[in-house]
C-alpha positions as CSV (number, residue, x, y, z in Angstrom):
1,M,0.0,0.0,0.0
2,R,1.4,3.6,-1.0
3,D,2.0,5.7,2.2
4,A,0.2,8.6,3.8
5,V,1.7,10.9,0.7
6,G,1.1,8.7,-2.1
7,T,4.4,7.4,-2.4
8,V,5.0,3.8,-3.9
9,Q,6.4,1.6,-1.3
10,S,6.5,-1.7,-3.1
11,L,7.7,-2.2,-6.5
12,L,7.7,-5.2,-9.3
13,V,9.9,-4.5,-12.3
14,L,9.2,-6.8,-15.5
15,G,12.7,-6.2,-17.1
16,G,14.8,-5.9,-14.1
17,T,18.1,-5.7,-16.1
18,S,16.8,-3.1,-18.6
19,E,18.4,0.4,-18.3
20,I,14.7,2.2,-17.9
21,G,13.7,-0.3,-15.4
22,A,16.8,0.0,-13.1
23,A,16.8,3.7,-13.4
24,T,13.0,3.5,-12.4
25,A,13.7,1.5,-9.5
26,R,16.6,3.8,-8.3
27,R,14.3,6.8,-8.4
28,L,11.7,5.1,-6.7
29,V,13.8,3.8,-3.9
30,A,15.2,7.4,-3.5
31,D,11.4,8.3,-2.8
32,R,11.3,5.4,-0.2
33,A,10.2,2.3,-1.9
34,R,11.3,-0.3,0.3
35,R,10.4,-3.6,-1.2
36,V,11.6,-4.3,-5.0
37,V,11.3,-7.5,-7.2
38,L,13.6,-7.4,-10.3
39,A,12.3,-9.7,-12.5
40,A,14.5,-10.8,-15.6
41,R,15.3,-13.5,-17.7
42,D,19.0,-13.8,-16.2
43,P,18.2,-12.6,-12.5
44,G,21.9,-13.2,-11.9
45,G,22.4,-10.4,-14.1
46,A,20.2,-8.0,-11.6
47,E,22.1,-8.8,-8.7
48,P,24.5,-5.8,-9.0
49,L,21.2,-3.5,-8.9
50,A,19.8,-5.5,-6.1
51,E,22.8,-4.8,-4.0
52,E,22.9,-1.1,-5.2
53,L,19.3,-0.8,-4.2
54,R,19.7,-2.5,-0.7
55,G,22.6,0.2,0.0
56,A,20.4,2.8,-1.2
57,G,17.8,2.1,1.4
58,A,15.7,-0.9,0.2
59,T,15.0,-3.3,3.0
60,D,13.7,-6.3,0.8
61,V,15.2,-6.9,-2.5
62,E,14.4,-9.8,-4.6
63,T,15.6,-11.1,-8.1
64,V,13.5,-13.7,-9.8
65,A,13.5,-15.3,-13.3
66,F,10.9,-14.1,-15.6
67,D,10.8,-14.9,-19.2
68,A,8.4,-12.6,-21.2
69,T,7.9,-15.1,-24.0
70,D,7.4,-18.2,-21.8
71,F,3.6,-17.7,-21.7
72,E,2.6,-20.8,-19.8
73,S,4.9,-19.6,-16.8
74,H,3.6,-16.4,-16.2
75,R,0.5,-17.0,-13.8
76,A,2.6,-19.1,-11.4
77,F,5.2,-16.2,-11.5
78,V,2.8,-13.9,-10.8
79,D,1.1,-15.6,-8.0
80,G,4.3,-16.7,-6.6
81,V,5.6,-12.8,-6.4
82,F,2.2,-11.8,-4.9
83,D,2.1,-14.8,-2.5
84,R,5.6,-14.2,-1.1
85,H,5.2,-10.2,-0.9
86,R,1.3,-9.8,-0.5
87,D,1.0,-6.4,-1.6
88,I,2.6,-4.6,-4.6
89,D,1.9,-0.9,-5.1
90,C,3.3,-0.8,-8.6
91,V,4.3,-3.1,-11.6
92,L,6.7,-1.9,-14.5
93,V,6.2,-3.4,-17.7
94,A,9.7,-2.7,-19.2
95,F,10.8,-5.5,-21.0
96,G,11.2,-5.5,-24.9
97,V,13.7,-5.6,-27.7
98,L,14.3,-3.2,-30.8
99,G,15.7,-5.4,-33.6
100,N,16.9,-4.3,-36.5
101,Q,14.5,-3.5,-39.2
102,E,16.8,-4.5,-42.1
103,E,17.2,-8.0,-40.8
104,L,13.5,-8.5,-39.4
105,V,11.9,-7.7,-42.7
106,G,13.9,-10.9,-44.0
107,D,13.4,-12.9,-41.3
108,E,9.9,-14.1,-40.2
109,R,11.0,-15.9,-37.1
110,A,12.9,-12.7,-36.0
111,A,9.9,-10.4,-36.4
112,V,7.6,-12.8,-34.4
113,D,10.0,-12.9,-31.8
114,V,10.1,-9.0,-31.4
115,V,6.3,-8.9,-31.4
116,Q,6.0,-11.6,-28.8
117,S,8.2,-10.1,-26.7
118,N,6.9,-6.5,-26.9
119,Y,3.3,-6.9,-27.2
120,T,2.2,-11.0,-26.6
121,G,4.3,-11.2,-23.5
122,A,3.0,-8.2,-22.1
123,V,-0.7,-9.1,-22.5
124,S,0.0,-12.7,-21.2
125,V,1.6,-11.5,-18.1
126,S,-0.9,-8.8,-17.6
127,I,-4.0,-11.0,-17.0
128,P,-2.9,-12.7,-14.0
129,L,-1.6,-9.4,-12.7
130,V,-4.6,-7.9,-12.7
131,D,-6.6,-10.7,-11.1
132,R,-4.1,-10.2,-8.2
133,M,-4.3,-6.3,-8.4
134,R,-7.9,-6.4,-8.4
135,A,-7.9,-8.8,-5.4
136,Q,-5.7,-6.4,-3.5
137,G,-8.0,-3.5,-4.3
138,H,-5.2,-0.9,-5.5
139,G,-1.7,-0.6,-7.3
140,T,-0.7,0.8,-11.0
141,I,0.6,-0.7,-13.8
142,V,3.1,1.2,-15.8
143,Y,3.6,0.2,-19.4
144,L,6.7,1.3,-21.3
145,S,5.5,2.2,-24.5
146,S,6.8,4.2,-27.2
147,V,6.2,7.2,-29.6
148,A,7.2,4.6,-32.4
149,G,3.5,3.2,-31.8
150,E,2.0,6.4,-32.4
151,R,2.1,5.9,-36.1
152,A,4.0,3.3,-37.4
153,R,7.0,4.6,-39.7
154,K,8.9,2.7,-42.5
155,S,12.1,2.8,-40.6
156,N,10.6,0.9,-37.8
157,F,7.2,-0.6,-38.4
158,I,7.7,-3.8,-37.0
159,Y,8.7,-2.4,-33.7
160,G,6.5,0.2,-34.0
161,S,3.2,-2.0,-34.5
162,S,4.2,-4.2,-31.5
163,K,4.4,-1.1,-29.6
164,A,1.3,0.2,-31.0
165,G,-0.6,-2.9,-29.7
166,L,0.9,-2.8,-26.4
167,D,-0.2,1.0,-26.2
168,A,-3.7,0.2,-27.4
169,F,-4.0,-2.8,-25.0
170,A,-3.0,-0.8,-21.9
171,Q,-5.0,1.8,-22.5
172,G,-8.2,-0.2,-22.8
173,L,-7.2,-1.9,-19.8
174,G,-6.8,1.1,-17.9
175,D,-10.3,2.3,-18.8
176,S,-11.8,-1.3,-18.0
177,L,-10.2,-0.9,-14.5
178,Q,-12.0,2.3,-13.8
179,G,-13.6,2.1,-10.0
180,S,-11.3,-1.2,-9.2
181,G,-8.6,1.0,-7.3
182,V,-6.1,-0.4,-9.8
183,Q,-4.8,2.2,-12.4
184,V,-2.7,2.0,-15.7
185,M,-0.2,4.3,-16.6
186,V,1.4,4.5,-20.2
187,V,4.7,6.1,-20.7
188,R,5.8,6.9,-24.4
189,P,9.3,7.9,-24.6
190,G,11.0,9.0,-27.6
191,F,14.5,8.1,-28.4
192,V,16.2,7.2,-25.5
193,R,19.9,6.5,-25.2
194,T,20.6,3.2,-23.8
195,K,22.5,-0.2,-24.8
196,M,19.8,-0.9,-27.0
197,T,19.8,2.2,-29.1
198,A,23.6,2.6,-29.1
199,G,25.1,3.1,-32.4
200,L,21.9,4.4,-33.9
201,E,21.3,8.1,-35.0
202,E,19.6,10.0,-32.3
203,A,16.3,11.4,-33.4
204,P,15.4,14.9,-32.0
205,L,14.2,15.7,-28.3
206,A,16.3,12.4,-27.4
207,T,16.4,11.8,-23.6
208,D,18.1,9.2,-21.1
209,A,17.0,6.5,-18.6
210,D,17.1,8.6,-15.9
211,A,14.8,11.3,-17.4
212,V,12.3,8.6,-18.1
213,A,12.5,7.3,-14.5
214,E,12.0,11.0,-13.4
215,A,8.8,11.2,-15.8
216,I,7.6,7.6,-14.1
217,A,8.1,8.8,-10.6
218,D,6.2,12.1,-11.5
219,G,3.3,10.6,-13.2
220,L,2.8,8.1,-10.2
221,R,2.6,11.1,-8.1
222,R,0.0,12.8,-10.2
223,N,-1.9,9.5,-10.9
224,A,-1.4,10.4,-14.7
225,H,-2.8,7.8,-17.3
226,T,-0.3,8.9,-19.9
227,V,3.2,10.3,-19.7
228,W,5.2,11.5,-22.7
229,V,9.1,11.8,-22.5
230,P,9.9,14.4,-22.9
231,A,7.0,16.3,-22.8
232,P,6.9,18.2,-26.1
233,L,6.7,15.2,-27.8
234,R,3.1,14.9,-27.3
235,F,2.7,18.0,-29.9
236,V,5.2,16.5,-32.4
237,M,3.5,13.2,-32.7
238,S,0.3,14.6,-32.7
239,G,1.3,16.5,-35.9
240,L,2.8,13.5,-37.4
241,R,-0.3,11.4,-36.6
242,H,-2.8,13.6,-38.5
243,L,-0.1,14.0,-41.3
244,P,-1.8,13.3,-44.7
245,R,-0.3,10.0,-45.8
246,P,1.1,11.0,-49.0
247,L,3.1,13.5,-47.2
248,F,3.9,11.2,-44.5
249,R,5.3,8.6,-46.8
250,R,7.9,11.4,-48.2
251,L,9.5,11.7,-44.9
252,D,12.8,10.1,-44.2
253,I,11.6,8.6,-40.8
């Protein structure tokens, strides 16, 4: 349960080795979150962050195995976390892959892997998450979407379509949970400087993982339903979304 001033006390990060997930965990622990579960395909890779969070004041930090594409394991995974910790204030869905567009259009298996990781895996784990959060009567699920999902672009339409699906799912889920005590927040960053984007040409209004984490923390305080990072991207993407398709096709994006 959040404390008297609305601060998150317990956090589950799905994608516990991701840079944005790690930055968000650090930010929320600095805001007095004391129980953190870092879930990752390789939980050993999350141990250095776990030690860092303990040193920063977190009193209960667990690393646990989680595979976004092992759909059959998701309900047991969620039940195990909630049975051990009883109460989770916030779940951050931060896993996902970018992929190389040029390679993906020539490799159907790789393209499907991107979609399953970014979209299908999120849907699969969300169903049992919602069951447990409804039962406890409170909590926020934060979905790390992307401006790439606002309108699929020719340069990354496979990744963009997976994020568009996730974004639509999260928005509809949030609407369906009205009155349940459970909230959904969709976070739409632009280009984020991380290992995943290393070597790529930066887009305008590029940001970093710490800025995304700060925006997430601020959104949680405000009970926001949608967060753009940085905020001006909301207006940029609105313009692109409404641009006539013949003009949109001419853009080198």
